[in-house]
C-alpha positions as CSV (number, residue, x, y, z in Angstrom):
1,M,-15.8,-3.4,-5.8
2,W,-15.4,-6.2,-3.4
3,T,-15.2,-3.4,-0.5
4,Q,-18.8,-2.5,-1.1
5,K,-19.8,-6.0,-1.8
6,Y,-18.6,-7.6,1.2
7,K,-18.9,-4.7,3.7
8,P,-20.1,-5.7,7.0
9,R,-23.8,-5.7,7.4
10,R,-24.2,-6.2,11.1
11,L,-22.2,-5.5,14.1
12,D,-21.1,-9.1,14.8
13,E,-19.7,-8.9,11.1
14,I,-17.2,-6.3,12.2
15,V,-13.7,-7.7,12.5
16,G,-11.7,-7.0,15.8
17,N,-12.8,-4.3,18.4
18,P,-15.2,-7.0,20.4
19,K,-15.3,-4.3,23.5
20,L,-16.0,-1.4,21.2
21,I,-19.0,-3.6,19.6
22,Q,-20.4,-4.7,22.9
23,S,-20.3,-1.0,24.1
24,L,-22.1,0.0,21.0
25,R,-24.8,-2.6,21.5
26,E,-25.7,-1.0,24.9
27,Y,-25.0,2.4,24.2
28,Q,-27.7,5.0,24.9
29,W,-27.1,7.8,22.5
30,K,-27.1,10.5,25.1
31,R,-24.2,12.0,23.7
32,P,-22.6,12.3,20.0
33,L,-20.2,9.6,19.4
34,L,-16.7,10.5,17.9
35,I,-15.1,7.2,16.0
36,Y,-11.6,7.5,15.3
37,G,-8.6,5.5,14.2
38,P,-6.3,5.2,11.0
39,P,-8.0,5.2,7.5
40,G,-9.2,1.9,6.1
41,I,-9.9,-0.2,9.3
42,G,-13.7,0.0,8.9
43,K,-15.0,3.1,10.7
44,S,-17.5,3.8,7.8
45,A,-18.4,0.3,7.6
46,L,-19.0,0.3,11.5
47,V,-21.4,3.2,11.2
48,N,-23.5,1.5,8.4
49,A,-23.6,-1.8,10.6
50,I,-25.1,0.4,13.4
51,V,-27.5,1.6,11.0
52,K,-28.6,-1.9,9.7
53,E,-28.4,-3.1,13.8
54,F,-30.9,-0.4,15.1
55,N,-33.1,0.1,12.0
56,L,-32.0,3.8,11.6
57,D,-32.2,6.1,8.5
58,L,-28.8,7.4,7.9
59,V,-28.2,11.1,7.1
60,E,-24.9,12.4,6.2
61,I,-24.0,16.0,6.7
62,T,-21.1,17.4,4.3
63,D,-19.9,20.8,3.5
64,E,-22.6,21.1,0.8
65,N,-25.7,20.7,3.0
66,I,-24.4,21.8,6.5
67,D,-26.4,25.1,6.5
68,N,-29.6,23.1,6.6
69,A,-28.6,20.6,8.8
70,R,-29.5,21.7,12.3
71,A,-33.1,21.2,11.4
72,T,-32.5,17.7,10.1
73,A,-30.5,16.7,13.5
74,Q,-33.5,17.7,15.6
75,T,-36.3,15.9,13.6
76,G,-37.1,12.3,12.5
77,S,-37.7,10.2,9.6
78,I,-40.8,10.7,7.4
79,F,-41.0,7.2,8.0
80,G,-41.4,7.3,11.7
81,R,-37.8,6.0,12.6
82,R,-34.8,7.7,14.3
83,R,-32.1,9.2,12.1
84,L,-28.5,8.5,12.5
85,I,-26.3,11.6,11.8
86,L,-23.2,11.0,10.2
87,I,-20.4,13.6,9.7
88,D,-17.3,11.7,8.0
89,H,-14.0,13.4,8.1
90,V,-15.3,16.0,10.3
91,D,-11.6,17.4,11.1
92,Q,-11.8,18.3,7.5
93,I,-15.3,20.0,7.6
94,K,-14.7,23.8,6.7
95,N,-17.4,25.5,9.1
96,I,-16.2,23.4,12.3
97,G,-18.0,26.1,14.4
98,E,-21.6,24.7,12.9
99,V,-20.8,21.2,13.7
100,T,-20.5,22.1,17.1
101,E,-23.9,23.8,17.3
102,I,-25.3,20.7,15.5
103,L,-23.8,18.2,18.3
104,K,-25.5,20.7,20.9
105,E,-28.9,20.6,19.5
106,T,-29.1,17.3,17.8
107,K,-32.0,14.8,19.0
108,N,-30.8,11.8,17.1
109,P,-28.1,9.7,17.4
110,T,-25.0,11.3,15.9
111,V,-21.5,10.0,14.9
112,L,-18.7,11.6,13.7
113,I,-15.7,9.8,12.1
114,T,-12.2,11.1,11.8
115,S,-8.5,9.6,11.1
116,D,-6.9,12.8,12.8
117,F,-7.8,12.6,16.4
118,G,-5.1,15.0,17.2
119,S,-6.4,17.7,15.0
120,R,-6.6,20.9,16.8
121,R,-9.9,21.5,14.9
122,L,-11.6,18.8,17.2
123,G,-11.0,20.4,20.7
124,T,-14.5,21.4,21.5
125,I,-15.9,18.4,19.5
126,K,-14.0,16.0,21.7
127,R,-15.5,17.7,24.9
128,I,-19.3,17.1,23.7
129,C,-18.6,13.6,22.2
130,E,-18.3,10.4,23.7
131,K,-15.0,9.0,22.1
132,A,-14.4,5.4,20.6
133,Q,-11.5,4.4,19.3
134,M,-11.1,1.7,16.7
135,R,-7.7,-0.3,16.5
136,R,-6.2,-1.9,13.5
137,P,-7.0,-5.8,13.3
138,T,-4.4,-8.3,12.9
139,S,-3.3,-9.9,10.0
140,K,-4.7,-13.2,11.2
141,S,-8.3,-11.6,11.4
142,I,-7.7,-9.9,7.8
143,K,-7.1,-13.4,6.6
144,K,-10.4,-14.8,7.7
145,I,-11.9,-12.0,5.9
146,L,-10.0,-12.9,2.5
147,Q,-10.9,-16.4,3.0
148,N,-14.3,-15.9,3.0
149,I,-14.1,-13.8,0.1
150,C,-12.2,-16.4,-1.9
151,Y,-14.6,-18.9,-1.0
152,K,-17.7,-16.7,-2.0
153,E,-15.9,-16.0,-5.4
154,G,-14.6,-19.3,-6.2
155,V,-11.0,-18.2,-6.2
156,S,-8.4,-21.0,-4.9
157,P,-5.6,-19.2,-3.3
158,E,-2.0,-21.0,-3.3
159,E,-0.9,-21.5,0.3
160,G,0.6,-18.2,1.7
161,V,-1.0,-15.6,-0.6
162,L,-3.4,-14.7,2.0
163,E,-1.2,-14.2,4.6
164,R,1.0,-12.2,2.2
165,I,-1.8,-9.8,1.5
166,A,-3.0,-9.4,4.8
167,E,0.5,-8.7,6.4
168,N,1.3,-6.5,3.5
169,A,-2.0,-4.3,4.1
170,G,-0.7,-3.3,7.7
171,G,-4.2,-3.5,9.4
172,D,-5.9,-1.9,6.3
173,I,-8.9,-3.9,5.8
174,R,-9.8,-1.9,2.5
175,S,-6.6,-2.3,1.2
176,A,-6.3,-6.0,1.6
177,I,-9.6,-6.3,-0.2
178,N,-8.8,-4.2,-2.8
179,D,-5.1,-6.1,-3.6
180,L,-6.9,-9.3,-3.2
181,E,-9.5,-7.9,-6.0
182,T,-6.4,-6.7,-8.2
183,I,-4.9,-10.2,-8.6
184,A,-8.0,-12.6,-8.1
185,K,-10.6,-10.8,-10.2
186,G,-12.0,-13.1,-13.0
187,K,-9.7,-16.2,-12.1
188,K,-10.0,-19.4,-10.6
189,S,-6.9,-19.7,-8.7
190,V,-4.1,-17.1,-7.6
191,S,-0.3,-17.9,-6.7
192,I,2.5,-16.2,-5.1
193,K,4.0,-15.3,-8.6
194,D,0.3,-12.9,-9.0
195,L,1.5,-10.8,-5.6
196,E,4.5,-9.3,-7.6
197,I,1.9,-6.3,-9.0
198,M,1.8,-5.5,-5.1
199,E,3.8,-3.1,-3.3
200,R,4.3,-2.4,0.3
201,R,1.2,-0.3,1.5
202,D,2.0,2.6,4.0
203,R,-0.9,4.9,2.9
204,S,-3.1,7.6,4.8
205,I,-5.7,7.4,2.2
206,D,-6.2,4.5,-0.3
207,I,-5.5,5.3,-3.8
208,Y,-9.2,3.8,-4.8
209,N,-10.6,6.7,-2.3
210,A,-8.5,9.1,-3.8
211,L,-9.8,8.3,-7.2
212,N,-13.3,8.4,-6.0
213,H,-12.8,12.3,-5.1
214,I,-11.2,13.0,-8.2
215,L,-13.3,11.0,-11.0
216,I,-16.5,10.7,-9.2
217,K,-17.4,13.7,-6.7
218,R,-17.9,17.2,-7.8
219,D,-15.3,18.6,-5.5
220,F,-12.2,20.3,-6.6
221,E,-10.5,21.1,-3.2
222,G,-11.5,17.7,-2.1
223,A,-9.8,16.1,-5.2
224,I,-6.6,18.0,-4.4
225,R,-7.0,17.3,-0.8
226,S,-6.9,13.3,-1.6
227,I,-3.7,13.7,-3.6
228,R,-2.0,15.3,-0.9
229,D,-2.9,12.8,1.9
230,L,-2.0,9.8,-0.4
231,D,1.4,8.3,0.4
232,E,2.2,7.4,-3.4
233,Q,4.7,8.7,-5.9
234,P,3.3,11.3,-8.1
235,Q,4.1,9.3,-11.0
236,D,2.3,6.5,-9.9
237,I,-0.9,8.6,-9.2
238,L,-0.9,9.9,-12.6
239,L,-0.5,6.4,-14.0
240,W,-3.8,5.5,-11.8
241,I,-5.6,8.5,-13.1
242,D,-4.6,8.0,-16.6
243,E,-5.7,4.4,-16.8
244,N,-8.9,4.9,-15.2
245,M,-10.4,8.6,-16.1
246,P,-11.3,7.4,-20.1
247,R,-13.1,4.4,-18.3
248,V,-15.4,6.6,-15.9
249,Y,-15.6,9.9,-18.2
250,R,-17.8,10.3,-20.9
251,R,-16.5,11.7,-24.6
252,G,-16.5,15.4,-24.3
253,D,-15.1,15.1,-20.6
254,I,-12.0,12.6,-21.7
255,E,-11.0,15.3,-24.1
256,R,-11.0,18.2,-21.5
257,A,-9.6,16.0,-18.8
258,Y,-6.5,14.9,-21.0
259,R,-5.7,18.7,-21.4
260,Y,-5.0,19.0,-17.7
261,I,-3.4,15.3,-17.6
262,S,-0.9,16.5,-20.2
263,K,-0.1,19.5,-18.5
264,A,0.5,17.8,-15.5
265,D,2.7,15.1,-17.4
266,I,4.9,18.4,-18.5
267,F,5.5,19.3,-14.7
268,L,6.4,15.8,-13.9
269,G,8.9,15.7,-16.4
270,R,10.4,19.1,-15.1
271,I,10.5,17.6,-11.8
272,I,12.2,14.6,-12.3
273,N,14.8,16.2,-15.0
274,R,15.7,18.9,-12.6
275,Q,14.8,17.4,-9.2
276,Y,13.0,20.8,-8.4
277,W,10.0,19.3,-6.5
278,G,8.6,23.0,-6.1
279,F,6.6,22.1,-9.3
280,L,4.6,19.9,-7.0
281,R,2.3,23.0,-6.4
282,Y,1.3,22.9,-10.1
283,L,1.5,19.1,-10.8
284,I,-1.1,18.0,-8.1
285,P,-3.6,20.6,-8.9
286,L,-3.8,19.8,-12.5
287,M,-4.0,16.1,-12.2
288,S,-6.5,16.2,-9.5
289,G,-8.5,19.2,-9.4
290,G,-8.2,20.0,-13.2
291,V,-9.6,16.5,-14.0
292,N,-12.4,16.6,-11.3
293,I,-13.9,20.0,-12.9
294,S,-13.4,18.5,-16.6
295,K,-16.6,16.6,-16.2
296,S,-19.8,18.2,-16.9
297,E,-22.0,15.1,-17.4
298,G,-22.8,12.2,-15.7
299,V,-20.2,9.2,-15.1
300,N,-19.9,5.5,-15.8
301,F,-19.5,3.6,-12.5
302,T,-16.9,1.1,-13.1
303,M,-14.1,-1.1,-11.4
304,Y,-11.0,0.8,-11.3
305,K,-8.4,-0.9,-13.1
306,F,-4.5,-1.2,-11.7
307,P,-2.4,0.9,-14.1
308,S,-1.4,-1.5,-17.0
309,Y,1.9,0.2,-17.2
310,I,2.7,-0.6,-13.7
311,I,1.5,-4.5,-14.4
312,K,3.8,-4.6,-17.4
313,M,6.9,-3.5,-15.4
314,S,6.2,-5.9,-12.6
315,Q,5.9,-8.5,-15.2
316,T,9.1,-7.5,-16.8
317,K,11.1,-6.9,-14.0
318,R,13.5,-10.3,-14.1
319,E,13.9,-9.6,-17.7
320,R,15.4,-6.1,-17.0
321,A,17.5,-7.6,-14.2
322,I,19.1,-10.0,-16.2
323,K,19.9,-7.3,-19.1
324,K,21.3,-5.1,-16.7
325,S,23.4,-7.9,-15.0
326,I,24.7,-9.0,-18.7
327,G,25.4,-5.4,-19.6
328,K,27.6,-4.8,-16.2
329,K,29.6,-7.9,-17.2
330,L,29.8,-7.2,-20.9
331,S,30.6,-3.1,-20.9
332,P,34.1,-3.3,-19.4
333,L,35.3,-6.2,-21.9
334,L,33.7,-4.8,-25.1
335,H,33.9,-0.7,-24.2
336,V,30.7,-0.2,-24.9
337,S,27.6,1.2,-22.7
338,G,25.0,-0.8,-21.0
339,R,22.4,0.6,-23.7
340,I,24.5,-0.7,-26.6
341,I,25.2,-4.0,-24.9
342,D,20.9,-4.1,-24.8
343,W,20.3,-3.0,-28.4
344,E,22.9,-4.4,-30.3
345,Y,24.9,-7.3,-28.4
346,I,22.6,-9.1,-26.8
347,P,20.5,-9.8,-30.0
348,L,23.9,-10.7,-31.6
349,F,24.9,-13.1,-28.9
350,R,21.1,-14.6,-29.2
351,T,21.8,-15.3,-32.9
352,L,25.2,-16.6,-32.6
353,L,24.3,-18.9,-29.7
354,K,21.0,-20.2,-31.5
355,N,23.0,-20.8,-34.9
356,G,26.0,-22.5,-32.8
357,K,28.6,-20.1,-33.8
358,I,29.4,-19.5,-29.9
359,S,28.8,-22.3,-27.2
360,R,27.5,-21.8,-24.0
361,L,31.0,-22.7,-22.5
362,D,32.4,-19.7,-24.5
363,L,30.2,-17.5,-22.8
364,I,31.1,-18.4,-19.2
365,D,34.8,-18.7,-20.1
366,R,35.3,-15.2,-21.7
367,Y,32.5,-13.2,-20.4
368,G,31.6,-14.9,-17.1
369,L,28.0,-15.2,-17.8
370,S,25.7,-17.0,-15.4
371,E,23.3,-20.0,-16.3
372,D,20.4,-17.7,-16.0
373,E,22.0,-15.2,-18.2
374,I,22.7,-17.8,-20.9
375,E,19.3,-19.2,-20.5
376,Y,17.9,-15.6,-21.1
377,L,20.3,-15.5,-24.3
378,G,19.2,-18.5,-25.5
379,G,15.4,-17.6,-25.6
């Protein structure tokens, strides 16, 4: 993925936040550092840059290894270097009390990351740590990153494309790079028209990150939590999982995962038909946690693919709009539904027009069709 390929390697490659970068260069690590800010702005990338800049060994503490982490935090690397102790999503760690003890005893540089600085669980941690806020970069700064990636990938963007992607990301660098990769991967050029598959972003956690939790990591609760934090429609999330699960999972696991996906689809249908959103309590665990526990073997690491159904719907959006417009004009005059217009009358008028049995003027005079609508009927 381009987010990994082009992640910053040094502090001077971090976009925006110049005061924060300067303070980190001079930081003496007498206290642990709590880095906070919205998702996707580069907090994890900043930590990786710190590791490279100061030649540290990165050690990440999670729920799985926290019981043995206190000793790790007090010792150095076997290579003689200092360690950087990292606790990502610290507000979500189950044993938050153990985190506090680690912070009091650590003898290594220690960084904590959170996107929820207001969490009540962080009260004591805030008092122990030095706090560093990362702010959203401007769309102008994000555009420069996208320009650099396009240059290195040999992609020529049409004027206005990168501006649109940068503005659409809303300060989320990761989302902007993912959007660019979605429309530009394998191409020599991208145009404004290619942006039709993009949707306005307003996400608390990126869909690609959620897929990592569901398909790659072995964490039932984490998979469910990633969906609950994702600002996407359930039907779209299910499409993302359905598109990418067979590309990541292996043969036996695919069959097990589809059992959960099919059950999730049943509840999705009930939600749509009955408009009873209480069924989300079953839908979300099935399509996230259920798929997550279906894997018993290793996985195939591959680039996630944008759902082909969504791409197809985006590509046919104009055609569907024209069909709907024709249906609205013809339905009252022919006394049939819009569906009948679509299935029967549009093919009929197309044939009549092609064989010269009806003229364009007839369609304008009798039915009030526009030039675009007549052009569509003419094929």
